[in-house]
N, C-alpha and C positions, 0 to 999 in steps of 0.2 A: 175679218172678225177681230176686234180689239182684244188684246191680252187681258185676262182678269188677274186681280191681285187680292190676296187675303187682307182684309181691313185691319186685322190685329197684328200680323207678322210682317206685312208688306212684301211677302215673297210672291213671285209669279206662280200661278197654279194652272196645271193642265187638266186635272181631273175634277171630281166633285167634292173633294175635301182637301184641306191644307195639310201638307206633309209634316208641318211642324206642330201646329196647335190642334189639328184634326177638326177645325171649325169649318163652317160652310157659308160664312158671310164674305162675299166678294164684291169688288167694284171694278169698273173699267175706266174710272176717272182717276188717273195718276199722272205724275210728272217725274221725269228723270229716272235713271236706272243705274244700278251698281251691280257688278259681278264680283262675288266674293269666292275666291278659290281656296283660301286657307284662313278660316275665321280665327284660328289661334294665333297666327302670326301677323294678321292685318291690323294696322293701327286705325284704319278707317272703320273696320268692322267693330273694333273695340269702342270707338267713339259713338257709333250709332247703335251699340248693344246688339250686334248680330252674332249668334252663336253657331249657326250652321252655314255650310257653303251653299251657294245658289245665286239666282238673279233676283234682286230686290228693287222695288220702287222707292224713290227718295221721298216723294210727297204723295199721300193718298187722301182722297176726299170721300 
């Protein structure tokens, strides 16, 4: 089963709601992924405006 991603936050979701925005709009159509361990110290997280640690998709459709 493909992993689902929140369309708004781009974070990978296991349950029925997004842990960041609490939304329920998901997609399985994504490309690339990034793991953020410390959003405060990561230059990449800052560049793509990620505020929470987690696994994110780079491109979501």
